[in-house]
MIZADO-920043 format. One record per residue (C-alpha): chain; residue number from 1; y, x, z. Coordinates in nm, 4 decimals. Example, Ala and Ser with C-alpha at 12.3 -4.5 7.8 and 13.67 -1.06 7.14 Angstrom:
<sites>
@cadena: A&num: 1&Y: -0.4500&X: 1.2300&Z: 0.7800 .
@cadena: A&num: 2&Y: -0.1060&X: 1.3670&Z: 0.7140 .
</sites>
This chain:
<sites>
@cadena: A&num: 1&Y: 2.7457&X: -2.1820&Z: 2.2541 .
@cadena: A&num: 2&Y: 2.9078&X: -2.1449&Z: 2.5731 .
@cadena: A&num: 3&Y: 3.0808&X: -1.8572&Z: 2.6204 .
@cadena: A&num: 4&Y: 3.3141&X: -1.9668&Z: 2.9164 .
@cadena: A&num: 5&Y: 3.1324&X: -1.7697&Z: 3.1906 .
@cadena: A&num: 6&Y: 3.2296&X: -1.4478&Z: 3.0432 .
@cadena: A&num: 7&Y: 3.5869&X: -1.5256&Z: 2.9344 .
@cadena: A&num: 8&Y: 3.8918&X: -1.3746&Z: 3.0489 .
@cadena: A&num: 9&Y: 3.9487&X: -1.5159&Z: 3.4320 .
@cadena: A&num: 10&Y: 4.2813&X: -1.4751&Z: 3.6327 .
@cadena: A&num: 11&Y: 4.1094&X: -1.2141&Z: 3.8880 .
@cadena: A&num: 12&Y: 3.8852&X: -1.0588&Z: 3.6205 .
@cadena: A&num: 13&Y: 3.9922&X: -0.7522&Z: 3.3911 .
@cadena: A&num: 14&Y: 3.8458&X: -0.8617&Z: 3.0538 .
@cadena: A&num: 15&Y: 3.7671&X: -0.6485&Z: 2.7240 .
@cadena: A&num: 16&Y: 3.8121&X: -0.7891&Z: 2.3892 .
@cadena: A&num: 17&Y: 3.4994&X: -0.7613&Z: 2.1382 .
@cadena: A&num: 18&Y: 3.5037&X: -0.7777&Z: 1.7954 .
@cadena: A&num: 19&Y: 3.2225&X: -0.8473&Z: 1.4908 .
@cadena: A&num: 20&Y: 3.4195&X: -0.6651&Z: 1.1893 .
@cadena: A&num: 21&Y: 3.0852&X: -0.6813&Z: 1.0235 .
@cadena: A&num: 22&Y: 2.9581&X: -0.9533&Z: 0.7467 .
@cadena: A&num: 23&Y: 2.6744&X: -1.0382&Z: 0.9919 .
@cadena: A&num: 24&Y: 2.6866&X: -1.3419&Z: 1.2563 .
@cadena: A&num: 25&Y: 2.5811&X: -1.1671&Z: 1.5905 .
@cadena: A&num: 26&Y: 2.3514&X: -1.4431&Z: 1.7265 .
@cadena: A&num: 27&Y: 2.1040&X: -1.4329&Z: 2.0318 .
@cadena: A&num: 28&Y: 2.2836&X: -1.2061&Z: 2.2173 .
@cadena: A&num: 29&Y: 2.1670&X: -1.2463&Z: 2.5856 .
@cadena: A&num: 30&Y: 2.3668&X: -1.1990&Z: 2.8972 .
@cadena: A&num: 31&Y: 2.2543&X: -1.3499&Z: 3.2622 .
@cadena: A&num: 32&Y: 2.0150&X: -1.6036&Z: 3.0659 .
@cadena: A&num: 33&Y: 2.3043&X: -1.7229&Z: 2.8704 .
@cadena: A&num: 34&Y: 2.2878&X: -1.6893&Z: 2.4869 .
@cadena: A&num: 35&Y: 2.6024&X: -1.5749&Z: 2.3305 .
@cadena: A&num: 36&Y: 2.7139&X: -1.5287&Z: 1.9420 .
@cadena: A&num: 37&Y: 3.0001&X: -1.3856&Z: 1.7876 .
@cadena: A&num: 38&Y: 3.0363&X: -1.4540&Z: 1.4562 .
@cadena: A&num: 39&Y: 3.1384&X: -1.2256&Z: 1.1386 .
@cadena: A&num: 40&Y: 3.5052&X: -1.1073&Z: 1.1958 .
@cadena: A&num: 41&Y: 3.5148&X: -1.3252&Z: 1.4855 .
@cadena: A&num: 42&Y: 3.7145&X: -1.1618&Z: 1.8505 .
@cadena: A&num: 43&Y: 3.6556&X: -1.2837&Z: 2.1888 .
@cadena: A&num: 44&Y: 3.7573&X: -1.1669&Z: 2.5458 .
@cadena: A&num: 45&Y: 3.4312&X: -1.0922&Z: 2.7686 .
@cadena: A&num: 46&Y: 3.4434&X: -1.0150&Z: 3.1357 .
@cadena: A&num: 47&Y: 3.3654&X: -0.5965&Z: 3.1980 .
@cadena: A&num: 48&Y: 3.0244&X: -0.6197&Z: 3.2548 .
@cadena: A&num: 49&Y: 2.9123&X: -0.8715&Z: 3.0188 .
@cadena: A&num: 50&Y: 3.1324&X: -0.6779&Z: 2.7701 .
@cadena: A&num: 51&Y: 2.9740&X: -0.3614&Z: 2.8441 .
@cadena: A&num: 52&Y: 2.6045&X: -0.5040&Z: 2.8113 .
@cadena: A&num: 53&Y: 2.6764&X: -0.6743&Z: 2.4961 .
@cadena: A&num: 54&Y: 2.8182&X: -0.3471&Z: 2.3540 .
@cadena: A&num: 55&Y: 2.4979&X: -0.1661&Z: 2.4626 .
@cadena: A&num: 56&Y: 2.2792&X: -0.4029&Z: 2.2857 .
@cadena: A&num: 57&Y: 2.4685&X: -0.4837&Z: 1.9622 .
@cadena: A&num: 58&Y: 2.7249&X: -0.1649&Z: 1.9617 .
@cadena: A&num: 59&Y: 2.4800&X: -0.0039&Z: 1.6798 .
@cadena: A&num: 60&Y: 2.5030&X: -0.3033&Z: 1.4892 .
@cadena: A&num: 61&Y: 2.8886&X: -0.2857&Z: 1.4457 .
@cadena: A&num: 62&Y: 2.9858&X: -0.4873&Z: 1.7648 .
@cadena: A&num: 63&Y: 3.3095&X: -0.3177&Z: 1.8713 .
@cadena: A&num: 64&Y: 3.5653&X: -0.3309&Z: 2.1324 .
@cadena: A&num: 65&Y: 3.9467&X: -0.3457&Z: 2.1080 .
@cadena: A&num: 66&Y: 4.1890&X: -0.1939&Z: 2.3501 .
@cadena: A&num: 67&Y: 4.5515&X: -0.1747&Z: 2.3302 .
@cadena: A&num: 68&Y: 4.6984&X: 0.0343&Z: 2.0936 .
@cadena: A&num: 69&Y: 4.3786&X: 0.1027&Z: 1.9273 .
@cadena: A&num: 70&Y: 4.4061&X: 0.1865&Z: 1.5286 .
@cadena: A&num: 71&Y: 4.2512&X: -0.1756&Z: 1.4437 .
@cadena: A&num: 72&Y: 4.1483&X: -0.0296&Z: 1.0754 .
@cadena: A&num: 73&Y: 3.9777&X: 0.2750&Z: 1.1633 .
@cadena: A&num: 74&Y: 3.7803&X: 0.1123&Z: 1.4415 .
@cadena: A&num: 75&Y: 3.6519&X: -0.1987&Z: 1.2053 .
@cadena: A&num: 76&Y: 3.5607&X: 0.0685&Z: 0.9412 .
@cadena: A&num: 77&Y: 3.3309&X: 0.2651&Z: 1.2011 .
@cadena: A&num: 78&Y: 3.1809&X: -0.0622&Z: 1.3280 .
@cadena: A&num: 79&Y: 3.1088&X: -0.1693&Z: 0.9660 .
@cadena: A&num: 80&Y: 2.9681&X: 0.1906&Z: 0.9152 .
@cadena: A&num: 81&Y: 2.7306&X: 0.1493&Z: 1.2151 .
@cadena: A&num: 82&Y: 2.6108&X: -0.1900&Z: 1.0603 .
@cadena: A&num: 83&Y: 2.5620&X: -0.0556&Z: 0.7067 .
@cadena: A&num: 84&Y: 2.3321&X: 0.2186&Z: 0.8936 .
@cadena: A&num: 85&Y: 2.1600&X: -0.0100&Z: 1.1171 .
@cadena: A&num: 86&Y: 2.0732&X: -0.2258&Z: 0.8122 .
@cadena: A&num: 87&Y: 1.9542&X: 0.0911&Z: 0.5984 .
@cadena: A&num: 88&Y: 1.7432&X: 0.1765&Z: 0.8923 .
@cadena: A&num: 89&Y: 1.5352&X: -0.1207&Z: 0.9555 .
@cadena: A&num: 90&Y: 1.4415&X: -0.1269&Z: 0.5763 .
@cadena: A&num: 91&Y: 1.3254&X: 0.2404&Z: 0.5710 .
@cadena: A&num: 92&Y: 1.1737&X: 0.1895&Z: 0.9198 .
@cadena: A&num: 93&Y: 0.9868&X: -0.1105&Z: 0.7545 .
@cadena: A&num: 94&Y: 0.8552&X: 0.0798&Z: 0.4531 .
@cadena: A&num: 95&Y: 0.7437&X: 0.3630&Z: 0.6452 .
@cadena: A&num: 96&Y: 0.5484&X: 0.1551&Z: 0.8919 .
@cadena: A&num: 97&Y: 0.3606&X: -0.0056&Z: 0.6055 .
@cadena: A&num: 98&Y: 0.3158&X: 0.3217&Z: 0.4379 .
@cadena: A&num: 99&Y: 0.1488&X: 0.4562&Z: 0.7592 .
@cadena: A&num: 100&Y: -0.0725&X: 0.1257&Z: 0.7782 .
@cadena: A&num: 101&Y: -0.1697&X: 0.1755&Z: 0.4251 .
@cadena: A&num: 102&Y: -0.2504&X: 0.5500&Z: 0.4990 .
@cadena: A&num: 103&Y: -0.4653&X: 0.3888&Z: 0.8143 .
@cadena: A&num: 104&Y: -0.6456&X: 0.1514&Z: 0.5662 .
@cadena: A&num: 105&Y: -0.4608&X: -0.1717&Z: 0.8069 .
@cadena: A&num: 106&Y: -0.3173&X: -0.4596&Z: 0.6463 .
@cadena: A&num: 107&Y: 0.0301&X: -0.5064&Z: 0.5034 .
@cadena: A&num: 108&Y: 0.2920&X: -0.6226&Z: 0.7300 .
@cadena: A&num: 109&Y: 0.5493&X: -0.9027&Z: 0.5381 .
@cadena: A&num: 110&Y: 0.9153&X: -0.8330&Z: 0.5755 .
@cadena: A&num: 111&Y: 1.1138&X: -1.0829&Z: 0.7588 .
@cadena: A&num: 112&Y: 1.3966&X: -1.3154&Z: 0.6017 .
@cadena: A&num: 113&Y: 1.6570&X: -1.0799&Z: 0.7713 .
@cadena: A&num: 114&Y: 1.4826&X: -0.7624&Z: 0.6378 .
@cadena: A&num: 115&Y: 1.4906&X: -0.9399&Z: 0.2844 .
@cadena: A&num: 116&Y: 1.8468&X: -0.9988&Z: 0.3230 .
@cadena: A&num: 117&Y: 1.9152&X: -0.6488&Z: 0.4436 .
@cadena: A&num: 118&Y: 1.7292&X: -0.5037&Z: 0.1288 .
@cadena: A&num: 119&Y: 1.9168&X: -0.7395&Z: -0.1031 .
@cadena: A&num: 120&Y: 2.2492&X: -0.6506&Z: 0.0532 .
@cadena: A&num: 121&Y: 2.2184&X: -0.3002&Z: 0.0477 .
@cadena: A&num: 122&Y: 2.0228&X: -0.2603&Z: -0.2850 .
@cadena: A&num: 123&Y: 1.7176&X: -0.0969&Z: -0.1424 .
@cadena: A&num: 124&Y: 1.3697&X: -0.1957&Z: -0.2393 .
@cadena: A&num: 125&Y: 1.0915&X: -0.3156&Z: 0.0104 .
@cadena: A&num: 126&Y: 0.7289&X: -0.1703&Z: -0.0084 .
@cadena: A&num: 127&Y: 0.5468&X: -0.4330&Z: -0.1858 .
@cadena: A&num: 128&Y: 0.1944&X: -0.5842&Z: -0.0922 .
@cadena: A&num: 129&Y: -0.0565&X: -0.3341&Z: -0.1605 .
@cadena: A&num: 130&Y: -0.4017&X: -0.4993&Z: -0.2362 .
@cadena: A&num: 131&Y: -0.6298&X: -0.2138&Z: -0.3353 .
@cadena: A&num: 132&Y: -0.6200&X: 0.1152&Z: -0.1003 .
@cadena: A&num: 133&Y: -0.6219&X: 0.4547&Z: -0.2182 .
@cadena: A&num: 134&Y: -0.9490&X: 0.4864&Z: -0.0601 .
@cadena: A&num: 135&Y: -1.0991&X: 0.1708&Z: -0.2685 .
@cadena: A&num: 136&Y: -0.9447&X: 0.3215&Z: -0.6021 .
@cadena: A&num: 137&Y: -1.1103&X: 0.6437&Z: -0.5078 .
@cadena: A&num: 138&Y: -1.4466&X: 0.4405&Z: -0.4433 .
@cadena: A&num: 139&Y: -1.4336&X: 0.2760&Z: -0.7662 .
@cadena: A&num: 140&Y: -1.3397&X: 0.5967&Z: -0.9701 .
@cadena: A&num: 141&Y: -1.6441&X: 0.7503&Z: -0.7941 .
@cadena: A&num: 142&Y: -1.8509&X: 0.4593&Z: -0.8927 .
@cadena: A&num: 143&Y: -1.7755&X: 0.4956&Z: -1.2297 .
@cadena: A&num: 144&Y: -1.8746&X: 0.8669&Z: -1.2530 .
@cadena: A&num: 145&Y: -2.2069&X: 0.7474&Z: -1.1130 .
@cadena: A&num: 146&Y: -2.2473&X: 0.5070&Z: -1.3495 .
@cadena: A&num: 147&Y: -2.1716&X: 0.7566&Z: -1.6710 .
@cadena: A&num: 148&Y: -2.3929&X: 0.9832&Z: -1.4993 .
@cadena: A&num: 149&Y: -2.6701&X: 0.7224&Z: -1.4807 .
@cadena: A&num: 150&Y: -2.6397&X: 0.6119&Z: -1.8301 .
@cadena: A&num: 151&Y: -2.6163&X: 0.9667&Z: -1.9223 .
@cadena: A&num: 152&Y: -2.9723&X: 1.0322&Z: -1.7452 .
@cadena: A&num: 153&Y: -3.1196&X: 0.7344&Z: -1.9049 .
@cadena: A&num: 154&Y: -3.0346&X: 0.8429&Z: -2.2411 .
@cadena: A&num: 155&Y: -3.1909&X: 1.1695&Z: -2.1781 .
@cadena: A&num: 156&Y: -3.5100&X: 0.9841&Z: -2.0255 .
@cadena: A&num: 157&Y: -3.5211&X: 0.7841&Z: -2.3612 .
@cadena: A&num: 158&Y: -3.4972&X: 1.0938&Z: -2.5733 .
@cadena: A&num: 159&Y: -3.7708&X: 1.2469&Z: -2.4013 .
@cadena: A&num: 160&Y: -3.9905&X: 0.9457&Z: -2.3944 .
@cadena: A&num: 161&Y: -3.9349&X: 0.9284&Z: -2.7681 .
@cadena: A&num: 162&Y: -4.0267&X: 1.2933&Z: -2.8065 .
@cadena: A&num: 163&Y: -4.3615&X: 1.2407&Z: -2.6026 .
@cadena: A&num: 164&Y: -4.4554&X: 0.9512&Z: -2.8136 .
@cadena: A&num: 165&Y: -4.4212&X: 1.1524&Z: -3.1491 .
@cadena: A&num: 166&Y: -4.6091&X: 1.3846&Z: -3.0194 .
@cadena: A&num: 167&Y: -4.8961&X: 1.1893&Z: -2.8608 .
@cadena: A&num: 168&Y: -4.9119&X: 1.0159&Z: -3.2250 .
@cadena: A&num: 169&Y: -4.9514&X: 1.3419&Z: -3.3748 .
@cadena: A&num: 170&Y: -5.2403&X: 1.4192&Z: -3.1133 .
@cadena: A&num: 171&Y: -5.4319&X: 1.0635&Z: -3.1259 .
@cadena: A&num: 172&Y: -5.2904&X: 0.8968&Z: -3.4060 .
@cadena: A&num: 173&Y: -5.0488&X: 0.5901&Z: -3.4150 .
@cadena: A&num: 174&Y: -5.2466&X: 0.4212&Z: -3.7062 .
@cadena: A&num: 175&Y: -5.5846&X: 0.3897&Z: -3.8570 .
@cadena: A&num: 176&Y: -5.7211&X: 0.6964&Z: -4.0440 .
@cadena: A&num: 177&Y: -5.4033&X: 0.9060&Z: -3.9952 .
@cadena: A&num: 178&Y: -5.6068&X: 1.1957&Z: -3.9266 .
@cadena: A&num: 179&Y: -5.7274&X: 1.3558&Z: -4.2786 .
@cadena: A&num: 180&Y: -6.0288&X: 1.5902&Z: -4.3624 .
@cadena: A&num: 181&Y: -5.8918&X: 1.8982&Z: -4.5690 .
@cadena: A&num: 182&Y: -6.2075&X: 1.9576&Z: -4.7280 .
@cadena: A&num: 183&Y: -6.2888&X: 1.6123&Z: -4.8220 .
@cadena: A&num: 184&Y: -6.0456&X: 1.3670&Z: -4.7658 .
@cadena: A&num: 185&Y: -6.1978&X: 1.1476&Z: -4.5134 .
@cadena: A&num: 186&Y: -5.9837&X: 1.0091&Z: -4.2650 .
@cadena: A&num: 187&Y: -6.0114&X: 0.9462&Z: -3.8981 .
@cadena: A&num: 188&Y: -5.8240&X: 0.7566&Z: -3.6366 .
@cadena: A&num: 189&Y: -5.8715&X: 1.0522&Z: -3.3499 .
@cadena: A&num: 190&Y: -5.8217&X: 1.3953&Z: -3.3870 .
@cadena: A&num: 191&Y: -6.1086&X: 1.4619&Z: -3.2071 .
@cadena: A&num: 192&Y: -6.3646&X: 1.2711&Z: -3.4430 .
@cadena: A&num: 193&Y: -6.1854&X: 1.4777&Z: -3.7203 .
@cadena: A&num: 194&Y: -6.2789&X: 1.8139&Z: -3.5457 .
@cadena: A&num: 195&Y: -6.6470&X: 1.7075&Z: -3.4992 .
@cadena: A&num: 196&Y: -6.6442&X: 1.6260&Z: -3.8471 .
@cadena: A&num: 197&Y: -6.4975&X: 1.9084&Z: -3.9537 .
@cadena: A&num: 198&Y: -6.7834&X: 2.0969&Z: -3.8354 .
@cadena: A&num: 199&Y: -7.0170&X: 1.9392&Z: -4.0639 .
@cadena: A&num: 200&Y: -6.8465&X: 2.1394&Z: -4.3327 .
@cadena: A&num: 201&Y: -6.9279&X: 2.4856&Z: -4.1499 .
@cadena: A&num: 202&Y: -6.5855&X: 2.4959&Z: -3.9656 .
@cadena: A&num: 203&Y: -6.5639&X: 2.5840&Z: -3.6010 .
</sites>
């Protein structure tokens, strides 16, 4: 990458920028030019360019070094900012997907860099969700409805069974089911038995 336009010039006061993190800063932009600063690298930039880069990448750990500054302290603070930034990226990603899940929207897969952050920090990324909570509730409700229908069907069967038994008692289910208590003659229907009973002087 060509950083020369922003290097220290004889007529320009420059500022040393340092990347003390374990992450390469790539794709930093200034005046249409892409600038990179690898992990542990230091470089002098023109004041305006340095201020712009610090504003954009300071939260990720990019820092400046001035004469007499405590390099160890500055480095630790920068590294902590970098860790905080990575943690926030993972947490924000998980929260976005939780919100999307609640709104019944699709799962957003993590980027490669996000996977790298999560692995480095030992944080868990929200796993893909296939069945939404509402769908689970619908399945559960469907099971309840099925159970209710089965119970209702069983009750109808029992009612039909009782009806058929009662019908058999009234009409008879087999030939000669109704017998006269006086002479023992059999009839297929109760009404015939009643008529016959009258011949014995019964009413």
